[in-house]
C-alpha positions in Angstrom: 58.3 148.3 126.9 61.0 149.0 129.6 62.1 152.6 129.9 65.5 153.7 131.3 68.9 152.1 131.4 68.5 151.1 135.1 65.1 149.4 134.5 65.2 145.7 135.8 63.2 144.6 132.8 61.0 142.3 134.8 58.5 140.0 133.1 54.7 140.5 133.7 52.1 137.8 133.7 48.4 138.4 133.1 45.9 135.5 133.1 48.7 133.0 133.0 50.3 134.6 129.9 53.6 136.5 129.8 53.3 139.9 128.2 55.6 140.5 125.2 58.5 142.8 125.6 59.0 145.3 122.8 61.5 148.0 122.0 59.0 150.5 120.6 55.2 150.9 120.3 52.8 153.4 118.7 50.7 155.4 121.0 48.1 157.8 119.5 50.2 158.1 116.3 53.6 158.6 118.0 56.1 155.8 118.0 57.8 155.7 121.4 61.0 153.7 121.9 62.6 152.3 125.1 65.4 154.9 125.0 63.0 157.9 124.3 65.1 158.9 121.3 62.1 158.9 118.9 64.4 157.6 116.1 61.7 155.4 114.7 59.0 158.1 114.8 61.2 160.7 113.1 62.2 158.3 110.4 58.5 157.3 109.9 57.2 160.9 109.6 60.1 161.9 107.2 59.3 158.9 105.0 55.6 159.7 104.9 56.3 163.4 104.1 58.6 162.5 101.2 56.0 160.1 99.9 53.4 162.9 100.1 55.7 165.3 98.3 56.3 162.7 95.5 52.5 162.4 95.1 52.1 166.2 94.8 55.0 166.4 92.3 53.2 163.7 90.1 49.9 165.6 90.3 51.0 169.0 89.1 53.9 171.3 88.3 54.2 174.3 90.5 56.0 177.6 89.8 54.3 180.2 92.0 54.6 180.7 95.7 50.8 181.1 96.1 50.6 177.5 94.9 53.5 175.9 96.8 52.8 177.5 100.2 49.2 176.1 100.6 50.4 172.7 99.5 53.1 172.7 102.2 50.7 173.9 104.9 47.9 171.5 104.0 49.6 168.3 102.9 53.1 168.2 104.3 53.3 170.1 107.6 50.6 168.2 109.4 52.7 165.0 109.0 55.8 166.7 110.4 54.1 168.6 113.2 51.6 166.2 114.6 52.0 165.9 118.4 55.4 167.6 118.1 55.3 168.6 121.8 55.8 164.9 122.7 58.7 164.1 120.3 60.2 167.5 119.4 63.8 166.4 118.5 66.9 167.7 120.2 69.4 165.7 118.2 70.9 167.5 115.2 70.4 164.4 112.9 66.7 164.5 113.6 66.4 168.3 113.1 68.3 168.1 109.8 66.2 165.2 108.6 62.9 167.1 109.2 64.2 170.3 107.7 65.5 168.3 104.7 61.8 167.6 103.8 61.0 171.2 103.6 64.3 172.0 101.8 63.4 169.4 99.2 59.9 170.7 98.7 61.0 174.3 98.3 64.1 173.6 96.3 65.0 176.4 93.9 68.0 178.4 93.0 67.8 180.5 96.2 69.2 179.4 99.5 66.9 177.6 102.0 66.6 180.7 104.2 65.8 182.9 101.2 63.2 180.5 100.0 61.5 180.4 103.4 61.5 184.2 103.5 60.1 184.4 100.0 57.3 181.9 100.9 56.8 183.6 104.3 57.4 180.3 106.1 59.3 179.4 109.4 61.7 176.5 109.8 60.1 173.4 111.2 62.4 173.6 114.2 61.0 177.1 114.9 57.4 175.9 114.5 58.0 173.0 116.9 59.3 175.5 119.5 56.3 177.7 119.1 54.1 174.7 119.5 55.8 173.9 122.8 55.4 177.5 124.0 51.7 177.5 122.9 51.0 174.4 124.9 52.7 175.9 128.0 50.5 179.0 127.6 47.3 176.9 127.4 48.4 174.8 130.4 49.0 177.9 132.6 45.7 179.4 131.6 43.9 176.2 132.4 45.6 176.2 135.9 44.5 179.7 136.5 40.9 178.8 135.8 41.1 176.0 138.4 42.7 178.3 141.0 39.9 180.9 140.5 37.2 178.3 140.9 36.1 176.3 144.0 38.8 173.7 143.4 41.7 173.6 145.8 44.1 172.2 143.2 47.3 174.1 143.1 49.9 174.5 140.3 52.5 172.6 142.3 50.2 169.6 142.6 49.5 169.6 138.9 53.2 169.7 138.0 54.7 167.6 140.8 55.8 164.8 138.5 57.5 166.9 135.9 58.0 170.5 136.8 57.6 173.0 139.6 55.8 176.2 138.5 55.5 179.2 140.6 53.7 182.5 140.1 56.0 185.4 141.0 54.5 188.2 143.0 56.9 190.8 141.7 55.7 190.3 138.1 52.4 190.0 136.4 53.5 187.2 134.1 54.5 183.6 134.9 58.0 182.2 135.6 58.8 178.5 135.3 61.4 176.8 137.5 62.5 173.3 136.4 64.4 170.8 138.6 67.8 169.4 137.8 67.9 166.8 135.1 70.2 163.8 135.3 69.5 162.3 131.9 69.5 163.7 128.4 66.1 162.3 127.6 64.6 164.0 130.8 66.4 167.3 129.9 64.8 167.4 126.5 61.3 166.4 127.3 58.4 168.9 126.9 58.5 170.1 130.5 62.2 171.2 130.4 63.5 171.9 126.9 61.7 175.2 126.4 61.7 176.5 130.0 64.5 179.0 129.3 62.8 180.3 126.2 59.5 180.8 128.0 61.1 182.7 130.9 62.7 185.3 128.6 59.5 186.0 126.6 58.2 189.6 126.9 55.3 190.1 129.2 53.1 191.0 126.3 53.4 187.4 125.2 53.1 185.5 128.5 50.2 187.7 129.6 48.2 187.3 126.4 44.6 186.6 127.4 43.5 184.7 124.3 45.3 182.0 122.3 45.0 183.9 119.1 46.5 187.0 120.7 49.3 184.8 122.1 50.2 183.4 118.7 50.1 186.8 117.0 52.4 188.4 119.6 54.7 185.3 119.6 55.1 185.5 115.8 56.9 188.9 116.3 59.4 187.5 118.8 62.9 186.5 117.5 63.5 182.9 118.7 66.8 182.4 116.8 68.9 182.0 119.9 66.8 179.1 121.1 67.0 177.0 117.9 
């Protein structure tokens, strides 16, 4: 698979056989396409989620929130959120398609926002953003462990290919500085799309020692402006 518009698309031979050129392939459950749009992957997970909902609807009739909420969290969300840090969509058509699954499953006489508030659920877009921020938090904590040990590995070495991260001396938390992006796909990959959101998080969130504490504090932060 050739990535990028300026890729020469050369052919490669191995053991006197020419490798097949494809437009997309599945890697660890995520369908990656040559344009990094993740169209095929989003369509695939949406189709699977609707099929799972249809199976649940055939199995029982629900009326109470204490029944529908566990069903969403157990049977539908894992399909829509698996490895979201890799393919988290930035195109409105993909965001609407994913939210449409949850809209369909929670469909009642109330509006979508009111239904989510009643069921105490976040939008899928918000959950994807929180997953990105959680992964950044885990990455930074792992780097700190390396820096405190005998290893001479530095943060800039670990992020040379994607991002430059620096620890500010004037603050006790962590600030991320991303390089200029020339393409839309590069601008919306994991290492860049949530940088601005991370940098405005309160110190109580970025300085959280444990993952559970980080998630609990992050749950109280309003991320509406970044959705």
